[in-house]
C-alpha positions as CSV (number, residue, x, y, z in Angstrom):
1,M,14.3,-24.7,-0.1
2,N,10.9,-23.8,-1.5
3,D,9.4,-19.9,-1.6
4,A,7.6,-20.3,1.6
5,E,11.0,-21.5,3.5
6,E,12.8,-18.7,1.7
7,R,10.2,-16.0,3.2
8,F,10.4,-17.7,6.4
9,A,14.1,-17.8,6.5
10,E,14.3,-14.1,5.6
11,R,11.6,-13.2,8.2
12,L,13.4,-15.0,11.1
13,S,16.6,-13.2,10.1
14,Q,14.9,-10.0,10.5
15,D,13.3,-10.9,13.4
16,L,16.6,-12.2,15.2
17,E,18.2,-8.9,14.1
18,R,15.6,-7.2,16.1
19,V,16.0,-9.6,19.3
20,L,19.8,-9.5,19.2
21,G,20.2,-5.8,19.4
22,A,23.5,-4.0,18.8
23,G,26.7,-5.6,18.8
24,L,25.3,-9.1,17.7
25,A,24.3,-9.9,14.2
26,V,22.9,-12.8,11.9
27,D,25.6,-14.1,9.6
28,D,23.5,-16.9,7.9
29,I,20.5,-19.0,8.3
30,E,20.1,-22.7,6.9
31,L,16.8,-24.4,6.8
32,S,16.4,-28.2,5.8
33,S,13.9,-31.0,6.1
34,V,14.8,-34.5,6.8
35,D,12.5,-37.4,7.8
36,D,9.5,-35.1,7.9
37,R,11.4,-33.0,10.5
38,A,12.6,-29.2,9.8
39,H,15.9,-28.2,11.0
40,V,17.6,-24.7,11.3
41,R,21.0,-23.4,11.9
42,A,21.6,-20.0,12.5
43,N,25.1,-18.6,12.7
44,L,25.4,-15.5,14.7
45,L,28.1,-12.9,15.3
46,V,28.4,-12.2,19.1
47,E,30.9,-9.9,20.3
48,G,33.4,-11.0,17.8
49,R,32.5,-14.8,18.1
50,I,30.6,-17.0,15.9
51,E,27.7,-18.7,17.8
52,T,25.4,-21.4,16.4
53,I,21.7,-21.7,17.3
54,E,20.2,-25.0,16.1
55,A,16.7,-26.2,16.4
56,E,14.7,-29.0,15.3
57,A,10.7,-29.3,15.0
58,E,7.9,-30.9,13.4
59,D,7.5,-28.2,10.9
60,V,9.3,-25.1,9.9
61,V,6.8,-22.8,11.7
62,G,7.8,-24.4,15.1
63,L,11.4,-23.5,14.7
64,Y,10.5,-20.0,15.3
65,R,10.1,-20.1,18.9
66,P,13.1,-22.0,20.1
67,V,15.4,-19.8,18.1
68,M,13.8,-16.5,19.3
69,E,14.4,-17.8,23.1
70,R,18.0,-18.7,22.4
71,A,18.6,-15.5,20.8
72,A,17.3,-13.7,23.7
73,E,19.3,-15.8,26.1
74,M,22.6,-14.9,23.9
75,R,21.7,-11.4,24.1
76,L,21.2,-11.3,27.9
77,G,24.6,-13.2,28.0
78,A,26.4,-10.8,26.0
79,A,25.0,-7.7,28.0
80,F,26.1,-9.5,31.2
81,W,29.5,-10.0,29.7
82,R,30.0,-6.2,28.9
83,M,28.7,-5.2,32.4
84,I,30.1,-7.5,34.8
85,G,32.9,-9.6,33.0
86,P,33.1,-13.6,32.9
87,A,30.8,-15.2,35.2
């Protein structure tokens, strides 16, 4: 991973923490590039479980939006679980 990718991973982690909120945390983020495609795997701690977000895009910057969208979905799911219980 080059310096720009390291900074992107750090920023992604910080932004994920803000989106996830209380009770959810970023455990690890892995960035890789294979065959001119960027790939990210973010391991999260969600309500005592480990959840994984994976995304693939043409470049590293293209990974940001799908990861944030999936993190927001996880936050909503965790909030629903706390309020209502299993669906």
